[in-house]
LUMRO-132568 format. One line per 4 residues: number of its first residue (from 1); for each residue x, y, z of N, C-alpha, C, CB. Coordinates in Angstrom, 1 decimal, always signed. Glycine has a CB too. Layout:
BEGIN
NUM	X:Y:Z:X:Y:Z:X:Y:Z:X:Y:Z; ...
This chain:
BEGIN
1	+6.2:+134.5:+53.9:+5.2:+134.9:+52.9:+4.7:+136.2:+53.3:+4.1:+133.8:+52.8; +4.7:+137.2:+52.4:+4.2:+138.5:+52.6:+2.7:+138.5:+52.2:+5.0:+139.5:+51.9; +1.9:+139.2:+53.0:+0.5:+139.4:+52.7:+0.3:+140.7:+52.1:-0.4:+139.1:+53.9; -0.3:+140.8:+51.0:-0.6:+142.1:+50.4:-2.1:+142.2:+50.4:+0.0:+142.2:+48.9
5	-2.5:+143.4:+50.0:-4.0:+143.7:+50.0:-4.7:+142.8:+49.0:-4.3:+145.1:+49.6; -4.1:+142.5:+47.9:-4.8:+141.6:+46.9:-4.9:+140.2:+47.3:-4.0:+141.7:+45.5; -3.8:+139.7:+48.1:-3.9:+138.3:+48.5:-4.9:+138.2:+49.6:-2.5:+137.8:+49.0; -5.1:+139.2:+50.5:-6.1:+139.1:+51.6:-7.5:+139.2:+51.0:-5.9:+140.2:+52.6
9	-7.7:+140.0:+49.9:-9.0:+140.0:+49.2:-9.3:+138.7:+48.5:-9.0:+141.2:+48.2; -8.3:+138.1:+48.0:-8.4:+136.8:+47.4:-8.9:+135.7:+48.4:-7.2:+136.3:+46.7; -8.2:+135.8:+49.6:-8.6:+134.8:+50.6:-10.0:+135.1:+51.1:-7.6:+134.9:+51.8; -10.4:+136.4:+51.2:-11.7:+136.7:+51.6:-12.8:+136.2:+50.6:-11.9:+138.3:+51.8
13	-12.4:+136.4:+49.3:-13.3:+135.9:+48.3:-13.5:+134.4:+48.4:-12.8:+136.3:+46.9; -12.4:+133.6:+48.5:-12.5:+132.2:+48.7:-13.3:+131.8:+49.9:-11.1:+131.6:+48.7; -13.1:+132.5:+51.0:-13.9:+132.2:+52.2:-15.3:+132.4:+52.0:-13.3:+133.1:+53.4; -15.7:+133.5:+51.4:-17.1:+133.8:+51.1:-17.7:+132.8:+50.2:-17.3:+135.2:+50.5
17	-17.0:+132.3:+49.2:-17.4:+131.3:+48.3:-17.7:+130.0:+49.1:-16.4:+131.0:+47.2; -16.9:+129.6:+50.0:-17.1:+128.4:+50.8:-18.3:+128.5:+51.7:-15.8:+128.1:+51.6; -18.4:+129.7:+52.3:-19.6:+129.9:+53.2:-20.9:+129.9:+52.3:-19.5:+131.3:+53.9; -20.9:+130.4:+51.1:-22.0:+130.3:+50.2:-22.4:+128.9:+49.9:-21.8:+131.1:+49.0
21	-21.4:+128.1:+49.6:-21.6:+126.7:+49.3:-22.2:+125.9:+50.5:-20.3:+126.0:+48.9; -21.7:+126.3:+51.7:-22.3:+125.7:+52.9:-23.7:+126.1:+53.1:-21.5:+126.1:+54.1; -24.1:+127.3:+52.9:-25.5:+127.8:+52.9:-26.3:+127.1:+51.9:-25.5:+129.3:+52.7; -25.8:+126.8:+50.7:-26.6:+126.1:+49.7:-26.9:+124.7:+50.2:-25.9:+126.1:+48.4
25	-25.9:+124.0:+50.8:-26.1:+122.7:+51.2:-27.2:+122.6:+52.4:-24.8:+122.0:+51.7; -27.0:+123.5:+53.3:-28.0:+123.6:+54.4:-29.4:+123.9:+53.9:-27.6:+124.7:+55.4; -29.5:+124.8:+52.9:-30.8:+125.1:+52.4:-31.4:+123.9:+51.7:-30.7:+126.3:+51.4; -30.6:+123.2:+50.9:-31.1:+122.0:+50.3:-31.6:+121.0:+51.2:-30.0:+121.4:+49.4
29	-30.9:+120.8:+52.4:-31.4:+119.9:+53.4:-32.7:+120.3:+54.0:-30.3:+119.7:+54.5; -32.8:+121.6:+54.3:-34.1:+122.1:+54.9:-35.2:+122.0:+53.9:-33.9:+123.5:+55.4; -34.9:+122.3:+52.6:-36.0:+122.2:+51.6:-36.5:+120.8:+51.4:-35.4:+122.8:+50.2; -35.6:+119.8:+51.5:-36.0:+118.5:+51.4:-36.9:+118.0:+52.5:-34.8:+117.6:+51.3
33	-36.8:+118.6:+53.7:-37.6:+118.2:+54.8:-38.8:+119.0:+55.0:-36.7:+118.3:+56.1; -38.9:+120.2:+54.3:-40.1:+121.1:+54.4:-41.1:+120.8:+53.3:-39.6:+122.5:+54.5; -42.3:+120.5:+53.7:-43.3:+120.3:+52.7:-44.5:+121.2:+52.9:-43.8:+118.8:+52.7; -45.2:+121.6:+51.9:-46.4:+122.4:+52.0:-47.6:+121.6:+52.3:-46.6:+123.2:+50.7
37	-48.8:+122.2:+52.2:-50.0:+121.6:+52.6:-50.3:+120.4:+51.7:-51.2:+122.6:+52.5; -50.0:+120.5:+50.4:-50.3:+119.5:+49.4:-49.1:+118.5:+49.2:-50.7:+120.1:+48.1; -48.1:+118.6:+50.1:-47.0:+117.6:+50.0:-45.9:+118.1:+49.1:-47.5:+116.3:+49.5; -46.0:+119.2:+48.4:-44.9:+119.7:+47.5:-44.1:+120.8:+48.3:-45.5:+120.3:+46.2
41	-42.8:+120.8:+48.0:-42.0:+121.8:+48.7:-42.2:+123.2:+48.1:-40.5:+121.4:+48.6; -42.1:+124.2:+48.9:-42.2:+125.6:+48.4:-40.8:+126.1:+48.3:-43.1:+126.4:+49.4; -40.4:+126.6:+47.2:-39.1:+127.1:+47.0:-39.1:+128.3:+46.0:-38.2:+126.0:+46.4; -38.1:+129.2:+46.2:-37.9:+130.3:+45.4:-36.5:+130.7:+45.4:-38.9:+131.5:+45.8
45	-36.0:+131.5:+44.4:-34.7:+131.9:+44.4:-34.5:+133.2:+43.6:-33.8:+130.8:+43.8; -33.4:+133.8:+43.7:-33.1:+135.0:+42.9:-31.7:+135.0:+42.4:-33.4:+136.3:+43.8; -31.5:+135.5:+41.2:-30.2:+135.7:+40.6:-30.1:+137.2:+40.4:-30.0:+134.8:+39.3; -29.1:+137.8:+41.0:-29.0:+139.2:+40.9:-27.8:+139.5:+39.9:-28.7:+139.9:+42.3
49	-28.1:+140.0:+38.8:-27.1:+140.4:+37.7:-27.0:+141.9:+37.7:-27.5:+139.8:+36.3; -25.9:+142.4:+38.3:-25.8:+143.8:+38.4:-26.9:+144.4:+39.3:-25.9:+144.5:+37.0; -27.6:+145.4:+38.9:-28.7:+145.9:+39.7:-30.1:+145.2:+39.4:-28.8:+147.4:+39.6; -30.1:+144.2:+38.6:-31.4:+143.6:+38.1:-31.6:+142.2:+38.8:-31.4:+143.5:+36.6
53	-32.6:+142.1:+39.6:-32.9:+140.8:+40.2:-33.8:+139.9:+39.2:-33.6:+140.9:+41.6; -33.4:+138.7:+39.1:-34.2:+137.7:+38.3:-34.7:+136.7:+39.3:-33.4:+137.0:+37.1; -36.1:+136.7:+39.5:-36.7:+135.9:+40.6:-37.5:+134.8:+40.0:-37.6:+136.8:+41.4; -37.4:+133.6:+40.6:-38.2:+132.4:+40.2:-38.6:+131.7:+41.5:-37.3:+131.5:+39.3
57	-39.7:+131.0:+41.3:-40.3:+130.3:+42.5:-41.4:+129.3:+42.1:-40.8:+131.3:+43.5; -41.8:+128.5:+43.1:-42.8:+127.5:+42.9:-44.2:+127.9:+43.3:-42.4:+126.3:+43.6; -44.3:+129.0:+44.1:-45.7:+129.5:+44.4:-45.6:+131.0:+44.6:-46.2:+128.8:+45.7; -46.7:+131.6:+44.7:-46.8:+133.1:+44.7:-46.2:+133.7:+46.0:-48.2:+133.6:+44.5
61	-46.5:+133.0:+47.2:-46.0:+133.5:+48.4:-44.5:+133.5:+48.5:-46.6:+132.7:+49.6; -43.9:+132.4:+48.1:-42.4:+132.3:+48.1:-41.8:+133.3:+47.1:-41.9:+130.9:+47.8; -42.4:+133.4:+46.0:-42.0:+134.4:+45.0:-42.0:+135.8:+45.5:-42.8:+134.2:+43.7; -43.1:+136.2:+46.1:-43.3:+137.5:+46.7:-42.2:+137.8:+47.7:-44.7:+137.7:+47.2
65	-41.9:+136.9:+48.6:-40.9:+137.0:+49.7:-39.6:+137.2:+49.1:-41.0:+135.8:+50.6; -39.2:+136.4:+48.1:-37.9:+136.5:+47.5:-37.7:+137.8:+46.7:-37.6:+135.3:+46.6; -38.8:+138.2:+46.0:-38.8:+139.5:+45.3:-38.5:+140.6:+46.2:-40.1:+139.7:+44.5; -39.2:+140.7:+47.4:-39.0:+141.7:+48.4:-37.6:+141.7:+48.9:-40.0:+141.6:+49.5
69	-37.0:+140.5:+49.2:-35.7:+140.4:+49.7:-34.7:+140.9:+48.6:-35.4:+139.0:+50.2; -34.9:+140.5:+47.4:-33.9:+140.8:+46.3:-34.0:+142.3:+46.0:-34.2:+140.1:+45.1; -35.1:+143.0:+46.2:-35.2:+144.4:+46.0:-34.5:+145.1:+47.1:-36.7:+144.9:+45.9; -34.6:+144.7:+48.3:-33.9:+145.3:+49.4:-32.4:+145.1:+49.2:-34.4:+144.7:+50.8
73	-32.0:+143.9:+48.8:-30.6:+143.6:+48.6:-30.0:+144.5:+47.5:-30.3:+142.1:+48.3; -30.7:+144.6:+46.4:-30.3:+145.4:+45.3:-30.2:+146.9:+45.7:-31.3:+145.3:+44.1; -31.1:+147.4:+46.5:-31.1:+148.8:+47.0:-29.9:+149.0:+47.9:-32.4:+149.2:+47.7; -29.6:+148.0:+48.8:-28.5:+148.1:+49.7:-27.2:+148.1:+48.9:-28.5:+146.9:+50.7
77	-27.1:+147.3:+47.8:-25.9:+147.2:+47.0:-25.7:+148.5:+46.3:-26.1:+146.1:+46.0; -26.7:+149.2:+45.8:-26.6:+150.5:+45.1:-26.1:+151.5:+46.1:-27.9:+150.9:+44.5; -26.7:+151.5:+47.3:-26.3:+152.5:+48.4:-24.9:+152.3:+48.8:-27.3:+152.4:+49.6; -24.5:+151.1:+49.0:-23.1:+150.8:+49.4:-22.1:+151.2:+48.3:-22.9:+149.4:+49.8
81	-22.5:+151.0:+47.1:-21.6:+151.3:+46.0:-21.5:+152.8:+45.9:-22.2:+150.8:+44.6; -22.6:+153.6:+46.1:-22.5:+155.0:+46.0:-21.7:+155.6:+47.2:-23.9:+155.6:+46.1; -21.8:+155.0:+48.4:-21.0:+155.4:+49.6:-19.6:+155.2:+49.3:-21.5:+154.6:+50.8; -19.2:+154.0:+48.8:-17.8:+153.7:+48.4:-17.3:+154.7:+47.4:-17.7:+152.3:+47.9
85	-18.1:+155.0:+46.4:-17.6:+155.9:+45.3:-17.4:+157.3:+45.8:-18.7:+155.9:+44.2; -18.3:+157.8:+46.6:-18.2:+159.2:+47.0:-17.3:+159.5:+48.2:-19.6:+159.8:+47.2; -17.3:+158.5:+49.1:-16.6:+158.8:+50.4:-15.2:+158.1:+50.5:-17.4:+158.3:+51.5; -15.0:+157.0:+49.9:-13.8:+156.2:+50.1:-12.9:+156.1:+48.9:-14.1:+154.8:+50.5
89	-13.1:+157.0:+47.9:-12.2:+156.9:+46.7:-11.0:+157.7:+46.9:-12.9:+157.3:+45.5
């Protein structure tokens, strides 16, 4: 079996997908065991569509933290895209 660049990228994509699912399972387990002061879990998440983060959460502190992380991730994505475009094309 010959490995080409596209098949190795496909395998990398599948591997990253599996790692992401594992992280989701671990996060769900920790979320179920972590409770706030009033007995409710604190949770937040972000969906990044292109360069636009869509953030949701159950309280302001979690929401603020996820918003900051998603802005940093979006900026990093833009910088890496520009580096790839200008240096590696």
